[in-house]
N, CA, C and O atoms as a GROMACS GRO file, in nm:
protein
  304
    1UNK      N    1   1.397  -2.348  -0.594
    1UNK     CA    2   1.365  -2.234  -0.545
    1UNK      C    3   1.341  -2.162  -0.645
    1UNK      O    4   1.395  -2.160  -0.755
    2UNK      N    5   1.222  -2.077  -0.583
    2UNK     CA    6   1.126  -1.998  -0.734
    2UNK      C    7   1.194  -1.847  -0.703
    2UNK      O    8   1.209  -1.782  -0.600
    3UNK      N    9   1.238  -1.816  -0.889
    3UNK     CA   10   1.330  -1.648  -0.909
    3UNK      C   11   1.194  -1.552  -0.853
    3UNK      O   12   1.096  -1.626  -0.863
    4UNK      N   13   1.158  -1.442  -0.808
    4UNK     CA   14   1.067  -1.341  -0.814
    4UNK      C   15   1.003  -1.315  -0.948
    4UNK      O   16   0.895  -1.256  -0.955
    5UNK      N   17   1.076  -1.364  -1.069
    5UNK     CA   18   0.986  -1.341  -1.178
    5UNK      C   19   0.914  -1.429  -1.227
    5UNK      O   20   0.813  -1.404  -1.292
    6UNK      N   21   0.960  -1.551  -1.202
    6UNK     CA   22   0.900  -1.672  -1.251
    6UNK      C   23   0.714  -1.655  -1.199
    6UNK      O   24   0.659  -1.630  -1.091
    7UNK      N   25   0.655  -1.690  -1.368
    7UNK     CA   26   0.527  -1.696  -1.305
    7UNK      C   27   0.458  -1.777  -1.287
    7UNK      O   28   0.345  -1.763  -1.335
    8UNK      N   29   0.489  -1.903  -1.209
    8UNK     CA   30   0.428  -1.970  -1.118
    8UNK      C   31   0.442  -1.918  -0.968
    8UNK      O   32   0.428  -1.989  -0.868
    9UNK      N   33   0.464  -1.824  -0.969
    9UNK     CA   34   0.472  -1.736  -0.826
    9UNK      C   35   0.384  -1.644  -0.854
    9UNK      O   36   0.391  -1.578  -0.958
   10UNK      N   37   0.270  -1.625  -0.744
   10UNK     CA   38   0.177  -1.571  -0.798
   10UNK      C   39   0.183  -1.541  -0.590
   10UNK      O   40   0.233  -1.616  -0.506
   11UNK      N   41   0.103  -1.390  -0.565
   11UNK     CA   42   0.080  -1.293  -0.457
   11UNK      C   43  -0.038  -1.451  -0.392
   11UNK      O   44  -0.017  -1.568  -0.422
   12UNK      N   45  -0.111  -1.419  -0.337
   12UNK     CA   46  -0.175  -1.495  -0.261
   12UNK      C   47  -0.394  -1.459  -0.329
   12UNK      O   48  -0.487  -1.538  -0.344
   13UNK      N   49  -0.385  -1.340  -0.343
   13UNK     CA   50  -0.499  -1.263  -0.385
   13UNK      C   51  -0.487  -1.236  -0.528
   13UNK      O   52  -0.554  -1.148  -0.582
   14UNK      N   53  -0.381  -1.328  -0.608
   14UNK     CA   54  -0.372  -1.236  -0.748
   14UNK      C   55  -0.412  -1.081  -0.817
   14UNK      O   56  -0.306  -1.025  -0.790
   15UNK      N   57  -0.469  -1.009  -0.866
   15UNK     CA   58  -0.466  -0.911  -0.903
   15UNK      C   59  -0.613  -0.831  -0.844
   15UNK      O   60  -0.635  -0.710  -0.837
   16UNK      N   61  -0.698  -0.943  -0.807
   16UNK     CA   62  -0.799  -0.870  -0.727
   16UNK      C   63  -0.752  -0.794  -0.572
   16UNK      O   64  -0.789  -0.697  -0.507
   17UNK      N   65  -0.646  -0.903  -0.558
   17UNK     CA   66  -0.597  -0.851  -0.382
   17UNK      C   67  -0.505  -0.768  -0.382
   17UNK      O   68  -0.487  -0.695  -0.284
   18UNK      N   69  -0.420  -0.763  -0.505
   18UNK     CA   70  -0.342  -0.628  -0.558
   18UNK      C   71  -0.384  -0.542  -0.512
   18UNK      O   72  -0.337  -0.476  -0.420
   19UNK      N   73  -0.549  -0.515  -0.610
   19UNK     CA   74  -0.574  -0.405  -0.629
   19UNK      C   75  -0.708  -0.362  -0.484
   19UNK      O   76  -0.761  -0.252  -0.471
   20UNK      N   77  -0.730  -0.463  -0.408
   20UNK     CA   78  -0.779  -0.418  -0.296
   20UNK      C   79  -0.700  -0.355  -0.168
   20UNK      O   80  -0.748  -0.278  -0.085
   21UNK      N   81  -0.544  -0.417  -0.175
   21UNK     CA   82  -0.430  -0.392  -0.089
   21UNK      C   83  -0.416  -0.225  -0.121
   21UNK      O   84  -0.458  -0.133  -0.051
   22UNK      N   85  -0.355  -0.220  -0.232
   22UNK     CA   86  -0.368  -0.044  -0.296
   22UNK      C   87  -0.490   0.055  -0.288
   22UNK      O   88  -0.485   0.178  -0.294
   23UNK      N   89  -0.594  -0.021  -0.273
   23UNK     CA   90  -0.769   0.065  -0.222
   23UNK      C   91  -0.709   0.086  -0.076
   23UNK      O   92  -0.640   0.185  -0.051
   24UNK      N   93  -0.734   0.002   0.007
   24UNK     CA   94  -0.718  -0.004   0.159
   24UNK      C   95  -0.629   0.062   0.203
   24UNK      O   96  -0.658   0.144   0.291
   25UNK      N   97  -0.493   0.052   0.160
   25UNK     CA   98  -0.403   0.145   0.170
   25UNK      C   99  -0.409   0.303   0.179
   25UNK      O  100  -0.405   0.380   0.275
   26UNK      N  101  -0.418   0.319   0.068
   26UNK     CA  102  -0.457   0.485   0.032
   26UNK      C  103  -0.553   0.523   0.136
   26UNK      O  104  -0.535   0.613   0.218
   27UNK      N  105  -0.665   0.440   0.126
   27UNK     CA  106  -0.813   0.534   0.228
   27UNK      C  107  -0.734   0.538   0.327
   27UNK      O  108  -0.747   0.646   0.385
   28UNK      N  109  -0.624   0.440   0.396
   28UNK     CA  110  -0.568   0.471   0.570
   28UNK      C  111  -0.476   0.572   0.557
   28UNK      O  112  -0.458   0.654   0.647
   29UNK      N  113  -0.416   0.575   0.453
   29UNK     CA  114  -0.340   0.683   0.416
   29UNK      C  115  -0.366   0.858   0.485
   29UNK      O  116  -0.327   0.941   0.568
   30UNK      N  117  -0.490   0.821   0.344
   30UNK     CA  118  -0.559   0.991   0.356
   30UNK      C  119  -0.606   1.003   0.467
   30UNK      O  120  -0.573   1.094   0.543
   31UNK      N  121  -0.718   0.886   0.505
   31UNK     CA  122  -0.761   0.951   0.645
   31UNK      C  123  -0.671   0.965   0.774
   31UNK      O  124  -0.694   1.030   0.876
   32UNK      N  125  -0.552   0.880   0.739
   32UNK     CA  126  -0.495   0.979   0.840
   32UNK      C  127  -0.404   1.106   0.868
   32UNK      O  128  -0.360   1.164   0.967
   33UNK      N  129  -0.397   1.122   0.706
   33UNK     CA  130  -0.407   1.280   0.696
   33UNK      C  131  -0.524   1.355   0.744
   33UNK      O  132  -0.507   1.436   0.835
   34UNK      N  133  -0.633   1.337   0.697
   34UNK     CA  134  -0.692   1.433   0.715
   34UNK      C  135  -0.785   1.348   0.895
   34UNK      O  136  -0.905   1.369   0.910
   35UNK      N  137  -0.743   1.303   0.953
   35UNK     CA  138  -0.783   1.263   1.144
   35UNK      C  139  -0.692   1.381   1.170
   35UNK      O  140  -0.741   1.487   1.209
   36UNK      N  141  -0.568   1.368   1.151
   36UNK     CA  142  -0.416   1.480   1.192
   36UNK      C  143  -0.498   1.634   1.184
   36UNK      O  144  -0.559   1.705   1.264
   37UNK      N  145  -0.471   1.639   1.077
   37UNK     CA  146  -0.524   1.755   1.107
   37UNK      C  147  -0.631   1.816   1.131
   37UNK      O  148  -0.637   1.939   1.138
   38UNK      N  149  -0.728   1.738   1.148
   38UNK     CA  150  -0.854   1.798   1.190
   38UNK      C  151  -0.870   1.789   1.296
   38UNK      O  152  -0.982   1.814   1.341
   39UNK      N  153  -0.739   1.737   1.400
   39UNK     CA  154  -0.770   1.710   1.548
   39UNK      C  155  -0.688   1.837   1.602
   39UNK      O  156  -0.713   1.852   1.722
   40UNK      N  157  -0.627   1.904   1.569
   40UNK     CA  158  -0.517   2.009   1.547
   40UNK      C  159  -0.399   1.937   1.553
   40UNK      O  160  -0.380   1.832   1.614
   41UNK      N  161  -0.319   2.002   1.485
   41UNK     CA  162  -0.114   1.954   1.465
   41UNK      C  163  -0.044   1.971   1.646
   41UNK      O  164  -0.026   2.084   1.692
   42UNK      N  165  -0.019   1.868   1.712
   42UNK     CA  166   0.024   1.891   1.852
   42UNK      C  167   0.157   1.803   1.833
   42UNK      O  168   0.158   1.715   1.747
   43UNK      N  169   0.235   1.820   1.888
   43UNK     CA  170   0.362   1.718   1.910
   43UNK      C  171   0.367   1.638   1.875
   43UNK      O  172   0.436   1.602   1.780
   44UNK      N  173   0.267   1.553   1.966
   44UNK     CA  174   0.281   1.366   1.985
   44UNK      C  175   0.162   1.332   1.875
   44UNK      O  176   0.195   1.224   1.825
   45UNK      N  177   0.089   1.359   1.840
   45UNK     CA  178  -0.040   1.385   1.752
   45UNK      C  179   0.099   1.388   1.626
   45UNK      O  180   0.164   1.288   1.594
   46UNK      N  181   0.115   1.486   1.588
   46UNK     CA  182   0.183   1.545   1.465
   46UNK      C  183   0.290   1.388   1.428
   46UNK      O  184   0.295   1.333   1.318
   47UNK      N  185   0.364   1.346   1.549
   47UNK     CA  186   0.454   1.253   1.488
   47UNK      C  187   0.408   1.148   1.456
   47UNK      O  188   0.463   1.090   1.362
   48UNK      N  189   0.284   1.083   1.527
   48UNK     CA  190   0.229   0.972   1.513
   48UNK      C  191   0.167   0.966   1.356
   48UNK      O  192   0.183   0.876   1.274
   49UNK      N  193   0.096   1.085   1.344
   49UNK     CA  194   0.020   1.063   1.173
   49UNK      C  195   0.098   1.104   1.087
   49UNK      O  196   0.048   1.095   0.975
   50UNK      N  197   0.253   1.166   1.089
   50UNK     CA  198   0.328   1.134   1.017
   50UNK      C  199   0.421   1.034   1.013
   50UNK      O  200   0.506   1.016   0.925
   51UNK      N  201   0.398   0.958   1.133
   51UNK     CA  202   0.411   0.825   1.100
   51UNK      C  203   0.383   0.743   1.047
   51UNK      O  204   0.462   0.657   1.008
   52UNK      N  205   0.267   0.743   1.031
   52UNK     CA  206   0.162   0.648   1.021
   52UNK      C  207   0.124   0.707   0.833
   52UNK      O  208   0.083   0.624   0.751
   53UNK      N  209   0.142   0.825   0.802
   53UNK     CA  210   0.141   0.828   0.668
   53UNK      C  211   0.272   0.743   0.589
   53UNK      O  212   0.237   0.665   0.500
   54UNK      N  213   0.398   0.753   0.614
   54UNK     CA  214   0.553   0.730   0.550
   54UNK      C  215   0.539   0.608   0.579
   54UNK      O  216   0.589   0.542   0.489
   55UNK      N  217   0.494   0.539   0.664
   55UNK     CA  218   0.455   0.368   0.659
   55UNK      C  219   0.412   0.337   0.529
   55UNK      O  220   0.473   0.274   0.442
   56UNK      N  221   0.221   0.425   0.520
   56UNK     CA  222   0.136   0.346   0.491
   56UNK      C  223   0.188   0.453   0.318
   56UNK      O  224   0.099   0.462   0.234
   57UNK      N  225   0.322   0.518   0.290
   57UNK     CA  226   0.327   0.556   0.173
   57UNK      C  227   0.409   0.445   0.130
   57UNK      O  228   0.376   0.383   0.028
   58UNK      N  229   0.507   0.414   0.193
   58UNK     CA  230   0.576   0.256   0.140
   58UNK      C  231   0.480   0.141   0.132
   58UNK      O  232   0.494   0.057   0.043
   59UNK      N  233   0.395   0.133   0.208
   59UNK     CA  234   0.318  -0.006   0.166
   59UNK      C  235   0.273   0.047   0.033
   59UNK      O  236   0.293  -0.016  -0.071
   60UNK      N  237   0.219   0.148   0.036
   60UNK     CA  238   0.131   0.169  -0.105
   60UNK      C  239   0.230   0.188  -0.198
   60UNK      O  240   0.173   0.200  -0.307
   61UNK      N  241   0.346   0.196  -0.212
   61UNK     CA  242   0.461   0.151  -0.322
   61UNK      C  243   0.491   0.036  -0.330
   61UNK      O  244   0.545   0.001  -0.435
   62UNK      N  245   0.468  -0.065  -0.224
   62UNK     CA  246   0.481  -0.177  -0.256
   62UNK      C  247   0.405  -0.270  -0.292
   62UNK      O  248   0.440  -0.362  -0.366
   63UNK      N  249   0.256  -0.250  -0.225
   63UNK     CA  250   0.145  -0.273  -0.336
   63UNK      C  251   0.133  -0.253  -0.470
   63UNK      O  252   0.132  -0.346  -0.550
   64UNK      N  253   0.124  -0.126  -0.504
   64UNK     CA  254   0.155  -0.091  -0.626
   64UNK      C  255   0.243  -0.157  -0.752
   64UNK      O  256   0.213  -0.157  -0.872
   65UNK      N  257   0.357  -0.212  -0.689
   65UNK     CA  258   0.459  -0.258  -0.733
   65UNK      C  259   0.417  -0.408  -0.759
   65UNK      O  260   0.467  -0.486  -0.840
   66UNK      N  261   0.315  -0.430  -0.671
   66UNK     CA  262   0.321  -0.603  -0.687
   66UNK      C  263   0.186  -0.617  -0.736
   66UNK      O  264   0.164  -0.719  -0.802
   67UNK      N  265   0.086  -0.533  -0.716
   67UNK     CA  266   0.010  -0.524  -0.885
   67UNK      C  267   0.083  -0.527  -1.026
   67UNK      O  268   0.078  -0.617  -1.110
   68UNK      N  269   0.150  -0.410  -1.033
   68UNK     CA  270   0.213  -0.392  -1.158
   68UNK      C  271   0.249  -0.552  -1.258
   68UNK      O  272   0.207  -0.590  -1.368
   69UNK      N  273   0.378  -0.634  -1.125
   69UNK     CA  274   0.383  -0.744  -1.162
   69UNK      C  275   0.284  -0.848  -1.178
   69UNK      O  276   0.303  -0.936  -1.262
   70UNK      N  277   0.184  -0.844  -1.108
   70UNK     CA  278   0.062  -0.947  -1.119
   70UNK      C  279   0.013  -0.883  -1.233
   70UNK      O  280   0.022  -0.962  -1.327
   71UNK      N  281  -0.063  -0.717  -1.288
   71UNK     CA  282  -0.073  -0.726  -1.426
   71UNK      C  283  -0.011  -0.804  -1.567
   71UNK      O  284  -0.067  -0.872  -1.653
   72UNK      N  285   0.137  -0.758  -1.550
   72UNK     CA  286   0.241  -0.826  -1.632
   72UNK      C  287   0.210  -0.946  -1.632
   72UNK      O  288   0.179  -0.992  -1.742
   73UNK      N  289   0.208  -1.031  -1.523
   73UNK     CA  290   0.173  -1.169  -1.555
   73UNK      C  291   0.059  -1.229  -1.608
   73UNK      O  292   0.053  -1.329  -1.679
   74UNK      N  293  -0.038  -1.155  -1.562
   74UNK     CA  294  -0.205  -1.241  -1.599
   74UNK      C  295  -0.173  -1.178  -1.780
   74UNK      O  296  -0.220  -1.249  -1.868
   75UNK      N  297  -0.117  -1.085  -1.812
   75UNK     CA  298  -0.133  -0.986  -2.021
   75UNK      C  299  -0.029  -1.086  -2.043
   75UNK      O  300  -0.079  -1.157  -2.130
   76UNK      N  301   0.093  -1.137  -2.014
   76UNK     CA  302   0.162  -1.207  -2.092
   76UNK      C  303   0.144  -1.351  -2.098
   76UNK      O  304   0.212  -1.418  -2.174
   0.00000   0.00000   0.00000
């Protein structure tokens, strides 16, 4: 079993894949906010927009942490 910090355990896309995930997820979060605000904030739409933003921010944090971990492995 490999540990989380094992240098042989890499993410499938490497650093490039981690960057791609961060950029795409950030775009989705920004797009969800812009779309929700441009459509007028009503009850169900606001809840769905807020849920997408919260999930997107959580994924973005995870992807940034993965990116930093990948960059540490490639520089050391």
